[in-house]
HTML snippet that shows the backbone in 3Dmol.js (N, CA, C, O; Angstrom):
<script src="https://3Dmol.org/build/3Dmol-min.js"></script>
<div id="view" style="width:600px;height:400px;position:relative"></div>
<script>
const pdb = `
ATOM      1  N   VAL A   1      10.100   8.892  -0.345  1.00  0.00           N
ATOM      2  CA  VAL A   1       8.861   8.694   0.396  1.00  0.00           C
ATOM      3  C   VAL A   1       8.506   7.210   0.315  1.00  0.00           C
ATOM      4  O   VAL A   1       8.254   6.697  -0.775  1.00  0.00           O
ATOM      5  N   PRO A   2       8.484   6.523   1.444  1.00  0.00           N
ATOM      6  CA  PRO A   2       8.094   5.113   1.405  1.00  0.00           C
ATOM      7  C   PRO A   2       6.618   4.950   1.049  1.00  0.00           C
ATOM      8  O   PRO A   2       5.770   5.734   1.476  1.00  0.00           O
ATOM      9  N   ILE A   3       6.337   3.939   0.274  1.00  0.00           N
ATOM     10  CA  ILE A   3       4.959   3.611  -0.091  1.00  0.00           C
ATOM     11  C   ILE A   3       4.681   2.191   0.378  1.00  0.00           C
ATOM     12  O   ILE A   3       5.362   1.247  -0.022  1.00  0.00           O
ATOM     13  N   TYR A   4       3.668   2.051   1.236  1.00  0.00           N
ATOM     14  CA  TYR A   4       3.287   0.730   1.737  1.00  0.00           C
ATOM     15  C   TYR A   4       2.132   0.218   0.883  1.00  0.00           C
ATOM     16  O   TYR A   4       1.073   0.844   0.837  1.00  0.00           O
ATOM     17  N   PRO A   5       2.321  -0.905   0.212  1.00  0.00           N
ATOM     18  CA  PRO A   5       1.246  -1.450  -0.620  1.00  0.00           C
ATOM     19  C   PRO A   5       0.302  -2.334   0.193  1.00  0.00           C
ATOM     20  O   PRO A   5       0.735  -3.307   0.811  1.00  0.00           O
ATOM     21  N   HIS A   6      -0.957  -2.003   0.191  1.00  0.00           N
ATOM     22  CA  HIS A   6      -1.974  -2.855   0.814  1.00  0.00           C
ATOM     23  C   HIS A   6      -2.435  -3.860  -0.237  1.00  0.00           C
ATOM     24  O   HIS A   6      -3.266  -3.542  -1.087  1.00  0.00           O
ATOM     25  N   LEU A   7      -1.897  -5.062  -0.175  1.00  0.00           N
ATOM     26  CA  LEU A   7      -2.291  -6.095  -1.133  1.00  0.00           C
ATOM     27  C   LEU A   7      -3.525  -6.861  -0.679  1.00  0.00           C
ATOM     28  O   LEU A   7      -4.379  -7.207  -1.495  1.00  0.00           O
ATOM     29  N   ASN A   8      -3.621  -7.123   0.611  1.00  0.00           N
ATOM     30  CA  ASN A   8      -4.702  -7.922   1.193  1.00  0.00           C
ATOM     31  C   ASN A   8      -4.719  -9.363   0.704  1.00  0.00           C
ATOM     32  O   ASN A   8      -5.695 -10.082   0.923  1.00  0.00           O
ATOM     33  N   VAL A   9      -3.647  -9.790   0.042  1.00  0.00           N
ATOM     34  CA  VAL A   9      -3.560 -11.160  -0.449  1.00  0.00           C
ATOM     35  C   VAL A   9      -2.130 -11.643  -0.237  1.00  0.00           C
ATOM     36  O   VAL A   9      -1.174 -10.902  -0.466  1.00  0.00           O
ATOM     37  N   PHE A  10      -1.995 -12.878   0.196  1.00  0.00           N
ATOM     38  CA  PHE A  10      -0.681 -13.507   0.238  1.00  0.00           C
ATOM     39  C   PHE A  10      -0.799 -14.878  -0.374  1.00  0.00           C
ATOM     40  O   PHE A  10      -1.870 -15.235  -0.866  1.00  0.00           O
ATOM     41  N   ILE A  11       0.249 -15.653  -0.362  1.00  0.00           N
ATOM     42  CA  ILE A  11       0.319 -16.876  -1.159  1.00  0.00           C
ATOM     43  C   ILE A  11      -0.811 -17.882  -0.860  1.00  0.00           C
ATOM     44  O   ILE A  11      -1.213 -18.640  -1.743  1.00  0.00           O
ATOM     45  N   ASP A  12      -1.320 -17.888   0.378  1.00  0.00           N
ATOM     46  CA  ASP A  12      -2.363 -18.862   0.735  1.00  0.00           C
ATOM     47  C   ASP A  12      -3.774 -18.291   0.737  1.00  0.00           C
ATOM     48  O   ASP A  12      -4.726 -19.013   1.032  1.00  0.00           O
ATOM     49  N   GLY A  13      -3.924 -17.034   0.420  1.00  0.00           N
ATOM     50  CA  GLY A  13      -5.263 -16.439   0.398  1.00  0.00           C
ATOM     51  C   GLY A  13      -5.266 -15.039   0.966  1.00  0.00           C
ATOM     52  O   GLY A  13      -4.266 -14.325   0.895  1.00  0.00           O
ATOM     53  N   ASP A  14      -6.392 -14.651   1.530  1.00  0.00           N
ATOM     54  CA  ASP A  14      -6.566 -13.312   2.085  1.00  0.00           C
ATOM     55  C   ASP A  14      -5.696 -13.120   3.320  1.00  0.00           C
ATOM     56  O   ASP A  14      -5.545 -14.040   4.123  1.00  0.00           O
ATOM     57  N   THR A  15      -5.125 -11.935   3.473  1.00  0.00           N
ATOM     58  CA  THR A  15      -4.225 -11.662   4.601  1.00  0.00           C
ATOM     59  C   THR A  15      -4.946 -11.680   5.939  1.00  0.00           C
ATOM     60  O   THR A  15      -4.295 -11.827   6.974  1.00  0.00           O
ATOM     61  N   ILE A  16      -6.243 -11.539   5.957  1.00  0.00           N
ATOM     62  CA  ILE A  16      -6.992 -11.543   7.213  1.00  0.00           C
ATOM     63  C   ILE A  16      -6.781 -12.854   7.977  1.00  0.00           C
ATOM     64  O   ILE A  16      -6.969 -12.900   9.192  1.00  0.00           O
ATOM     65  N   VAL A  17      -6.394 -13.904   7.277  1.00  0.00           N
ATOM     66  CA  VAL A  17      -6.155 -15.208   7.893  1.00  0.00           C
ATOM     67  C   VAL A  17      -4.934 -15.178   8.820  1.00  0.00           C
ATOM     68  O   VAL A  17      -4.931 -15.830   9.865  1.00  0.00           O
ATOM     69  N   ALA A  18      -3.901 -14.424   8.439  1.00  0.00           N
ATOM     70  CA  ALA A  18      -2.646 -14.497   9.187  1.00  0.00           C
ATOM     71  C   ALA A  18      -2.013 -13.152   9.532  1.00  0.00           C
ATOM     72  O   ALA A  18      -1.054 -13.113  10.303  1.00  0.00           O
ATOM     73  N   PHE A  19      -2.515 -12.067   8.991  1.00  0.00           N
ATOM     74  CA  PHE A  19      -1.867 -10.768   9.197  1.00  0.00           C
ATOM     75  C   PHE A  19      -2.911  -9.776   9.676  1.00  0.00           C
ATOM     76  O   PHE A  19      -3.751  -9.319   8.901  1.00  0.00           O
ATOM     77  N   THR A  20      -2.852  -9.447  10.955  1.00  0.00           N
ATOM     78  CA  THR A  20      -3.852  -8.549  11.520  1.00  0.00           C
ATOM     79  C   THR A  20      -3.273  -7.223  11.991  1.00  0.00           C
ATOM     80  O   THR A  20      -3.988  -6.408  12.575  1.00  0.00           O
ATOM     81  N   GLU A  21      -1.996  -6.999  11.747  1.00  0.00           N
ATOM     82  CA  GLU A  21      -1.357  -5.767  12.187  1.00  0.00           C
ATOM     83  C   GLU A  21      -1.944  -4.555  11.460  1.00  0.00           C
ATOM     84  O   GLU A  21      -2.200  -4.600  10.257  1.00  0.00           O
ATOM     85  N   ASN A  22      -2.148  -3.484  12.204  1.00  0.00           N
ATOM     86  CA  ASN A  22      -2.557  -2.219  11.616  1.00  0.00           C
ATOM     87  C   ASN A  22      -1.283  -1.433  11.309  1.00  0.00           C
ATOM     88  O   ASN A  22      -0.757  -0.732  12.174  1.00  0.00           O
ATOM     89  N   VAL A  23      -0.799  -1.550  10.096  1.00  0.00           N
ATOM     90  CA  VAL A  23       0.474  -0.951   9.694  1.00  0.00           C
ATOM     91  C   VAL A  23       0.423   0.570   9.843  1.00  0.00           C
ATOM     92  O   VAL A  23       1.380   1.182  10.317  1.00  0.00           O
ATOM     93  N   GLU A  24      -0.677   1.167   9.445  1.00  0.00           N
ATOM     94  CA  GLU A  24      -0.802   2.613   9.553  1.00  0.00           C
ATOM     95  C   GLU A  24      -0.667   3.064  11.005  1.00  0.00           C
ATOM     96  O   GLU A  24       0.040   4.031  11.290  1.00  0.00           O
ATOM     97  N   GLN A  25      -1.334   2.378  11.917  1.00  0.00           N
ATOM     98  CA  GLN A  25      -1.273   2.750  13.332  1.00  0.00           C
ATOM     99  C   GLN A  25       0.138   2.563  13.899  1.00  0.00           C
ATOM    100  O   GLN A  25       0.571   3.333  14.756  1.00  0.00           O
ATOM    101  N   ARG A  26       0.843   1.553  13.426  1.00  0.00           N
ATOM    102  CA  ARG A  26       2.226   1.348  13.880  1.00  0.00           C
ATOM    103  C   ARG A  26       3.076   2.576  13.577  1.00  0.00           C
ATOM    104  O   ARG A  26       3.841   3.023  14.431  1.00  0.00           O
ATOM    105  N   PHE A  27       2.950   3.123  12.375  1.00  0.00           N
ATOM    106  CA  PHE A  27       3.738   4.295  12.013  1.00  0.00           C
ATOM    107  C   PHE A  27       3.260   5.551  12.745  1.00  0.00           C
ATOM    108  O   PHE A  27       4.073   6.396  13.119  1.00  0.00           O
ATOM    109  N   VAL A  28       1.958   5.677  12.949  1.00  0.00           N
ATOM    110  CA  VAL A  28       1.438   6.810  13.725  1.00  0.00           C
ATOM    111  C   VAL A  28       2.026   6.787  15.131  1.00  0.00           C
ATOM    112  O   VAL A  28       2.392   7.832  15.667  1.00  0.00           O
ATOM    113  N   SER A  29       2.116   5.616  15.724  1.00  0.00           N
ATOM    114  CA  SER A  29       2.644   5.500  17.090  1.00  0.00           C
ATOM    115  C   SER A  29       4.121   5.890  17.176  1.00  0.00           C
ATOM    116  O   SER A  29       4.614   6.205  18.259  1.00  0.00           O
ATOM    117  N   HIS A  30       4.822   5.873  16.056  1.00  0.00           N
ATOM    118  CA  HIS A  30       6.225   6.305  16.011  1.00  0.00           C
ATOM    119  C   HIS A  30       6.342   7.746  15.517  1.00  0.00           C
ATOM    120  O   HIS A  30       7.421   8.192  15.126  1.00  0.00           O
ATOM    121  N   ASP A  31       5.223   8.464  15.539  1.00  0.00           N
ATOM    122  CA  ASP A  31       5.141   9.878  15.172  1.00  0.00           C
ATOM    123  C   ASP A  31       5.467  10.153  13.710  1.00  0.00           C
ATOM    124  O   ASP A  31       6.054  11.184  13.381  1.00  0.00           O
ATOM    125  N   TRP A  32       5.090   9.239  12.847  1.00  0.00           N
ATOM    126  CA  TRP A  32       5.188   9.476  11.411  1.00  0.00           C
ATOM    127  C   TRP A  32       3.888  10.119  10.935  1.00  0.00           C
ATOM    128  O   TRP A  32       2.836   9.950  11.551  1.00  0.00           O
ATOM    129  N   GLN A  33       3.978  10.854   9.835  1.00  0.00           N
ATOM    130  CA  GLN A  33       2.773  11.266   9.130  1.00  0.00           C
ATOM    131  C   GLN A  33       2.376  10.086   8.241  1.00  0.00           C
ATOM    132  O   GLN A  33       3.190   9.591   7.462  1.00  0.00           O
ATOM    133  N   VAL A  34       1.147   9.645   8.357  1.00  0.00           N
ATOM    134  CA  VAL A  34       0.661   8.524   7.550  1.00  0.00           C
ATOM    135  C   VAL A  34      -0.428   9.051   6.626  1.00  0.00           C
ATOM    136  O   VAL A  34      -1.439   9.589   7.077  1.00  0.00           O
ATOM    137  N   LEU A  35      -0.207   8.889   5.343  1.00  0.00           N
ATOM    138  CA  LEU A  35      -1.180   9.326   4.355  1.00  0.00           C
ATOM    139  C   LEU A  35      -1.749   8.105   3.653  1.00  0.00           C
ATOM    140  O   LEU A  35      -1.008   7.242   3.183  1.00  0.00           O
ATOM    141  N   ARG A  36      -3.067   8.040   3.589  1.00  0.00           N
ATOM    142  CA  ARG A  36      -3.726   6.951   2.876  1.00  0.00           C
ATOM    143  C   ARG A  36      -4.446   7.563   1.688  1.00  0.00           C
ATOM    144  O   ARG A  36      -5.248   8.485   1.834  1.00  0.00           O
ATOM    145  N   PHE A  37      -4.151   7.045   0.535  1.00  0.00           N
ATOM    146  CA  PHE A  37      -4.732   7.570  -0.684  1.00  0.00           C
ATOM    147  C   PHE A  37      -5.580   6.500  -1.354  1.00  0.00           C
ATOM    148  O   PHE A  37      -5.178   5.341  -1.459  1.00  0.00           O
ATOM    149  N   ASP A  38      -6.738   6.901  -1.796  1.00  0.00           N
ATOM    150  CA  ASP A  38      -7.624   6.003  -2.519  1.00  0.00           C
ATOM    151  C   ASP A  38      -7.439   6.262  -4.012  1.00  0.00           C
ATOM    152  O   ASP A  38      -8.304   6.825  -4.684  1.00  0.00           O
ATOM    153  N   VAL A  39      -6.280   5.828  -4.505  1.00  0.00           N
ATOM    154  CA  VAL A  39      -5.949   6.005  -5.927  1.00  0.00           C
ATOM    155  C   VAL A  39      -5.531   4.652  -6.489  1.00  0.00           C
ATOM    156  O   VAL A  39      -5.248   3.712  -5.745  1.00  0.00           O
ATOM    157  N   ASN A  40      -5.499   4.574  -7.793  1.00  0.00           N
ATOM    158  CA  ASN A  40      -5.004   3.370  -8.451  1.00  0.00           C
ATOM    159  C   ASN A  40      -3.488   3.341  -8.282  1.00  0.00           C
ATOM    160  O   ASN A  40      -2.785   4.155  -8.881  1.00  0.00           O
ATOM    161  N   ALA A  41      -2.987   2.430  -7.490  1.00  0.00           N
ATOM    162  CA  ALA A  41      -1.553   2.355  -7.206  1.00  0.00           C
ATOM    163  C   ALA A  41      -0.737   1.929  -8.418  1.00  0.00           C
ATOM    164  O   ALA A  41       0.492   1.894  -8.358  1.00  0.00           O
ATOM    165  N   HIS A  42      -1.400   1.610  -9.499  1.00  0.00           N
ATOM    166  CA  HIS A  42      -0.703   1.224 -10.720  1.00  0.00           C
ATOM    167  C   HIS A  42      -0.712   2.360 -11.754  1.00  0.00           C
ATOM    168  O   HIS A  42      -0.292   2.179 -12.897  1.00  0.00           O
ATOM    169  N   ASP A  43      -1.193   3.520 -11.332  1.00  0.00           N
ATOM    170  CA  ASP A  43      -1.256   4.702 -12.184  1.00  0.00           C
ATOM    171  C   ASP A  43      -0.103   5.630 -11.803  1.00  0.00           C
ATOM    172  O   ASP A  43      -0.129   6.236 -10.732  1.00  0.00           O
ATOM    173  N   LEU A  44       0.898   5.747 -12.660  1.00  0.00           N
ATOM    174  CA  LEU A  44       2.090   6.529 -12.339  1.00  0.00           C
ATOM    175  C   LEU A  44       1.783   7.997 -12.081  1.00  0.00           C
ATOM    176  O   LEU A  44       2.438   8.619 -11.244  1.00  0.00           O
ATOM    177  N   ASN A  45       0.814   8.559 -12.770  1.00  0.00           N
ATOM    178  CA  ASN A  45       0.440   9.951 -12.506  1.00  0.00           C
ATOM    179  C   ASN A  45      -0.154  10.097 -11.108  1.00  0.00           C
ATOM    180  O   ASN A  45       0.124  11.076 -10.415  1.00  0.00           O
ATOM    181  N   ALA A  46      -0.964   9.136 -10.695  1.00  0.00           N
ATOM    182  CA  ALA A  46      -1.537   9.168  -9.351  1.00  0.00           C
ATOM    183  C   ALA A  46      -0.440   9.025  -8.298  1.00  0.00           C
ATOM    184  O   ALA A  46      -0.470   9.710  -7.276  1.00  0.00           O
ATOM    185  N   ILE A  47       0.520   8.146  -8.539  1.00  0.00           N
ATOM    186  CA  ILE A  47       1.640   7.954  -7.612  1.00  0.00           C
ATOM    187  C   ILE A  47       2.450   9.243  -7.493  1.00  0.00           C
ATOM    188  O   ILE A  47       2.871   9.611  -6.396  1.00  0.00           O
ATOM    189  N   THR A  48       2.665   9.919  -8.595  1.00  0.00           N
ATOM    190  CA  THR A  48       3.398  11.192  -8.564  1.00  0.00           C
ATOM    191  C   THR A  48       2.670  12.193  -7.669  1.00  0.00           C
ATOM    192  O   THR A  48       3.303  12.886  -6.873  1.00  0.00           O
ATOM    193  N   GLY A  49       1.364  12.271  -7.793  1.00  0.00           N
ATOM    194  CA  GLY A  49       0.582  13.166  -6.943  1.00  0.00           C
ATOM    195  C   GLY A  49       0.690  12.815  -5.475  1.00  0.00           C
ATOM    196  O   GLY A  49       0.754  13.701  -4.622  1.00  0.00           O
ATOM    197  N   VAL A  50       0.710  11.534  -5.177  1.00  0.00           N
ATOM    198  CA  VAL A  50       0.864  11.062  -3.796  1.00  0.00           C
ATOM    199  C   VAL A  50       2.214  11.500  -3.237  1.00  0.00           C
ATOM    200  O   VAL A  50       2.289  11.993  -2.111  1.00  0.00           O
ATOM    201  N   ILE A  51       3.258  11.326  -4.001  1.00  0.00           N
ATOM    202  CA  ILE A  51       4.607  11.690  -3.542  1.00  0.00           C
ATOM    203  C   ILE A  51       4.708  13.201  -3.329  1.00  0.00           C
ATOM    204  O   ILE A  51       5.286  13.651  -2.340  1.00  0.00           O
ATOM    205  N   VAL A  52       4.155  13.973  -4.240  1.00  0.00           N
ATOM    206  CA  VAL A  52       4.173  15.431  -4.077  1.00  0.00           C
ATOM    207  C   VAL A  52       3.460  15.822  -2.784  1.00  0.00           C
ATOM    208  O   VAL A  52       3.968  16.651  -2.029  1.00  0.00           O
ATOM    209  N   ALA A  53       2.301  15.243  -2.521  1.00  0.00           N
ATOM    210  CA  ALA A  53       1.558  15.546  -1.287  1.00  0.00           C
ATOM    211  C   ALA A  53       2.351  15.130  -0.051  1.00  0.00           C
ATOM    212  O   ALA A  53       2.359  15.846   0.950  1.00  0.00           O
ATOM    213  N   ALA A  54       3.006  13.993  -0.114  1.00  0.00           N
ATOM    214  CA  ALA A  54       3.755  13.486   1.042  1.00  0.00           C
ATOM    215  C   ALA A  54       4.957  14.366   1.358  1.00  0.00           C
ATOM    216  O   ALA A  54       5.343  14.488   2.521  1.00  0.00           O
ATOM    217  N   ARG A  55       5.540  14.968   0.362  1.00  0.00           N
ATOM    218  CA  ARG A  55       6.733  15.795   0.568  1.00  0.00           C
ATOM    219  C   ARG A  55       6.437  17.137   1.226  1.00  0.00           C
ATOM    220  O   ARG A  55       7.367  17.870   1.563  1.00  0.00           O
ATOM    221  N   THR A  56       5.174  17.472   1.415  1.00  0.00           N
ATOM    222  CA  THR A  56       4.863  18.763   2.046  1.00  0.00           C
ATOM    223  C   THR A  56       5.177  18.765   3.535  1.00  0.00           C
ATOM    224  O   THR A  56       5.402  19.830   4.111  1.00  0.00           O
ATOM    225  N   GLU A  57       5.198  17.603   4.167  1.00  0.00           N
ATOM    226  CA  GLU A  57       5.543  17.501   5.600  1.00  0.00           C
ATOM    227  C   GLU A  57       7.048  17.621   5.745  1.00  0.00           C
ATOM    228  O   GLU A  57       7.802  16.846   5.156  1.00  0.00           O
ATOM    229  N   LYS A  58       7.479  18.591   6.529  1.00  0.00           N
ATOM    230  CA  LYS A  58       8.915  18.841   6.688  1.00  0.00           C
ATOM    231  C   LYS A  58       9.437  18.490   8.080  1.00  0.00           C
ATOM    232  O   LYS A  58      10.649  18.493   8.295  1.00  0.00           O
ATOM    233  N   ASN A  59       8.546  18.186   9.034  1.00  0.00           N
ATOM    234  CA  ASN A  59       8.970  18.003  10.422  1.00  0.00           C
ATOM    235  C   ASN A  59       9.027  16.560  10.905  1.00  0.00           C
ATOM    236  O   ASN A  59       9.556  16.288  11.983  1.00  0.00           O
ATOM    237  N   LYS A  60       8.495  15.646  10.126  1.00  0.00           N
ATOM    238  CA  LYS A  60       8.568  14.239  10.526  1.00  0.00           C
ATOM    239  C   LYS A  60       8.501  13.352   9.290  1.00  0.00           C
ATOM    240  O   LYS A  60       8.072  13.795   8.225  1.00  0.00           O
ATOM    241  N   PRO A  61       8.920  12.113   9.432  1.00  0.00           N
ATOM    242  CA  PRO A  61       8.886  11.211   8.269  1.00  0.00           C
ATOM    243  C   PRO A  61       7.452  10.913   7.841  1.00  0.00           C
ATOM    244  O   PRO A  61       6.515  10.997   8.635  1.00  0.00           O
ATOM    245  N   THR A  62       7.311  10.569   6.585  1.00  0.00           N
ATOM    246  CA  THR A  62       5.994  10.295   6.011  1.00  0.00           C
ATOM    247  C   THR A  62       6.019   8.945   5.318  1.00  0.00           C
ATOM    248  O   THR A  62       6.992   8.590   4.654  1.00  0.00           O
ATOM    249  N   ILE A  63       4.945   8.205   5.479  1.00  0.00           N
ATOM    250  CA  ILE A  63       4.733   6.979   4.708  1.00  0.00           C
ATOM    251  C   ILE A  63       3.357   7.090   4.069  1.00  0.00           C
ATOM    252  O   ILE A  63       2.413   7.592   4.680  1.00  0.00           O
ATOM    253  N   THR A  64       3.257   6.623   2.855  1.00  0.00           N
ATOM    254  CA  THR A  64       1.973   6.625   2.176  1.00  0.00           C
ATOM    255  C   THR A  64       1.487   5.194   2.039  1.00  0.00           C
ATOM    256  O   THR A  64       2.278   4.278   1.813  1.00  0.00           O
ATOM    257  N   CYS A  65       0.203   5.010   2.175  1.00  0.00           N
ATOM    258  CA  CYS A  65      -0.400   3.677   2.069  1.00  0.00           C
ATOM    259  C   CYS A  65      -1.349   3.676   0.881  1.00  0.00           C
ATOM    260  O   CYS A  65      -2.247   4.511   0.780  1.00  0.00           O
ATOM    261  N   LEU A  66      -1.135   2.734  -0.005  1.00  0.00           N
ATOM    262  CA  LEU A  66      -1.940   2.628  -1.219  1.00  0.00           C
ATOM    263  C   LEU A  66      -2.500   1.221  -1.361  1.00  0.00           C
ATOM    264  O   LEU A  66      -1.836   0.240  -1.027  1.00  0.00           O
ATOM    265  N   GLN A  67      -3.703   1.134  -1.849  1.00  0.00           N
ATOM    266  CA  GLN A  67      -4.296  -0.161  -2.161  1.00  0.00           C
ATOM    267  C   GLN A  67      -3.733  -0.633  -3.489  1.00  0.00           C
ATOM    268  O   GLN A  67      -3.804   0.096  -4.478  1.00  0.00           O
ATOM    269  N   THR A  68      -3.184  -1.816  -3.534  1.00  0.00           N
ATOM    270  CA  THR A  68      -2.650  -2.362  -4.779  1.00  0.00           C
ATOM    271  C   THR A  68      -3.415  -3.629  -5.160  1.00  0.00           C
ATOM    272  O   THR A  68      -4.179  -4.171  -4.361  1.00  0.00           O
ATOM    273  N   MET A  69      -3.204  -4.077  -6.356  1.00  0.00           N
ATOM    274  CA  MET A  69      -3.911  -5.244  -6.861  1.00  0.00           C
ATOM    275  C   MET A  69      -2.889  -6.270  -7.331  1.00  0.00           C
ATOM    276  O   MET A  69      -2.145  -6.024  -8.279  1.00  0.00           O
ATOM    277  N   ILE A  70      -2.856  -7.405  -6.673  1.00  0.00           N
ATOM    278  CA  ILE A  70      -1.913  -8.446  -7.039  1.00  0.00           C
ATOM    279  C   ILE A  70      -2.227  -8.952  -8.456  1.00  0.00           C
ATOM    280  O   ILE A  70      -3.385  -9.173  -8.812  1.00  0.00           O
ATOM    281  N   GLY A  71      -1.186  -9.123  -9.233  1.00  0.00           N
ATOM    282  CA  GLY A  71      -1.351  -9.628 -10.588  1.00  0.00           C
ATOM    283  C   GLY A  71      -2.004  -8.654 -11.539  1.00  0.00           C
ATOM    284  O   GLY A  71      -2.568  -9.055 -12.557  1.00  0.00           O
ATOM    285  N   TYR A  72      -1.932  -7.361 -11.210  1.00  0.00           N
ATOM    286  CA  TYR A  72      -2.593  -6.326 -12.005  1.00  0.00           C
ATOM    287  C   TYR A  72      -2.306  -6.501 -13.493  1.00  0.00           C
ATOM    288  O   TYR A  72      -1.150  -6.599 -13.903  1.00  0.00           O
ATOM    289  N   GLY A  73      -3.344  -6.538 -14.280  1.00  0.00           N
ATOM    290  CA  GLY A  73      -3.211  -6.647 -15.732  1.00  0.00           C
ATOM    291  C   GLY A  73      -3.159  -8.065 -16.265  1.00  0.00           C
ATOM    292  O   GLY A  73      -3.188  -8.273 -17.478  1.00  0.00           O
ATOM    293  N   SER A  74      -3.083  -9.045 -15.370  1.00  0.00           N
ATOM    294  CA  SER A  74      -3.024 -10.439 -15.827  1.00  0.00           C
ATOM    295  C   SER A  74      -4.408 -11.082 -15.743  1.00  0.00           C
ATOM    296  O   SER A  74      -5.345 -10.490 -15.207  1.00  0.00           O
ATOM    297  N   LYS A  75      -4.524 -12.273 -16.267  1.00  0.00           N
ATOM    298  CA  LYS A  75      -5.787 -13.001 -16.184  1.00  0.00           C
ATOM    299  C   LYS A  75      -6.095 -13.435 -14.750  1.00  0.00           C
ATOM    300  O   LYS A  75      -7.240 -13.749 -14.427  1.00  0.00           O
ATOM    301  N   GLN A  76      -5.078 -13.452 -13.896  1.00  0.00           N
ATOM    302  CA  GLN A  76      -5.270 -13.889 -12.508  1.00  0.00           C
ATOM    303  C   GLN A  76      -5.215 -12.725 -11.520  1.00  0.00           C
ATOM    304  O   GLN A  76      -4.922 -12.934 -10.343  1.00  0.00           O
ATOM    305  N   GLN A  77      -5.492 -11.504 -11.978  1.00  0.00           N
ATOM    306  CA  GLN A  77      -5.396 -10.388 -11.052  1.00  0.00           C
ATOM    307  C   GLN A  77      -6.363 -10.588  -9.890  1.00  0.00           C
ATOM    308  O   GLN A  77      -7.495 -11.036 -10.069  1.00  0.00           O
ATOM    309  N   VAL A  78      -5.893 -10.251  -8.709  1.00  0.00           N
ATOM    310  CA  VAL A  78      -6.599 -10.359  -7.438  1.00  0.00           C
ATOM    311  C   VAL A  78      -6.769 -11.808  -6.972  1.00  0.00           C
ATOM    312  O   VAL A  78      -7.480 -12.040  -5.994  1.00  0.00           O
ATOM    313  N   ILE A  79      -6.162 -12.763  -7.613  1.00  0.00           N
ATOM    314  CA  ILE A  79      -6.251 -14.165  -7.202  1.00  0.00           C
ATOM    315  C   ILE A  79      -4.933 -14.553  -6.547  1.00  0.00           C
ATOM    316  O   ILE A  79      -3.867 -14.399  -7.143  1.00  0.00           O
ATOM    317  N   HIS A  80      -5.008 -15.055  -5.317  1.00  0.00           N
ATOM    318  CA  HIS A  80      -3.781 -15.362  -4.590  1.00  0.00           C
ATOM    319  C   HIS A  80      -2.907 -16.388  -5.319  1.00  0.00           C
ATOM    320  O   HIS A  80      -1.699 -16.431  -5.090  1.00  0.00           O
ATOM    321  N   GLY A  81      -3.481 -17.195  -6.171  1.00  0.00           N
ATOM    322  CA  GLY A  81      -2.723 -18.196  -6.901  1.00  0.00           C
ATOM    323  C   GLY A  81      -1.715 -17.635  -7.883  1.00  0.00           C
ATOM    324  O   GLY A  81      -0.908 -18.379  -8.440  1.00  0.00           O
ATOM    325  N   ILE A  82      -1.752 -16.318  -8.101  1.00  0.00           N
ATOM    326  CA  ILE A  82      -0.771 -15.706  -9.010  1.00  0.00           C
ATOM    327  C   ILE A  82       0.644 -15.874  -8.480  1.00  0.00           C
ATOM    328  O   ILE A  82       1.598 -15.883  -9.258  1.00  0.00           O
ATOM    329  N   HIS A  83       0.794 -16.008  -7.160  1.00  0.00           N
ATOM    330  CA  HIS A  83       2.108 -16.244  -6.576  1.00  0.00           C
ATOM    331  C   HIS A  83       2.641 -17.580  -7.082  1.00  0.00           C
ATOM    332  O   HIS A  83       2.016 -18.618  -6.861  1.00  0.00           O
ATOM    333  N   GLY A  84       3.743 -17.567  -7.732  1.00  0.00           N
ATOM    334  CA  GLY A  84       4.376 -18.797  -8.198  1.00  0.00           C
ATOM    335  C   GLY A  84       3.793 -19.350  -9.483  1.00  0.00           C
ATOM    336  O   GLY A  84       4.220 -20.404  -9.954  1.00  0.00           O
ATOM    337  N   SER A  85       2.821 -18.654 -10.057  1.00  0.00           N
ATOM    338  CA  SER A  85       2.219 -19.153 -11.302  1.00  0.00           C
ATOM    339  C   SER A  85       3.098 -18.836 -12.493  1.00  0.00           C
ATOM    340  O   SER A  85       2.753 -19.179 -13.624  1.00  0.00           O
TER     341      SER A  85
END
`;
const viewer = $3Dmol.createViewer("view");
viewer.addModel(pdb, "pdb");
viewer.setStyle({}, {cartoon: {color: "spectrum"}});
viewer.zoomTo();
viewer.render();
</script>
């Protein structure tokens, strides 16, 4: 089951500056099941639950979208400067 991480941050700052694509809608338009979960993407038990839920669809491909946190657990978490630090 593919998992798309919503980071909302890239090396120069917030993705809103340069990335406006609606990834979820792109997959919907290709007839995928798109599941968005509001869970901690760094929690392995939560990820397991997401995968189990995604596997229930048997007739088309599924992608799950999770909010992730860049630099999770570090002093620079959620700061775009973590790239290359």
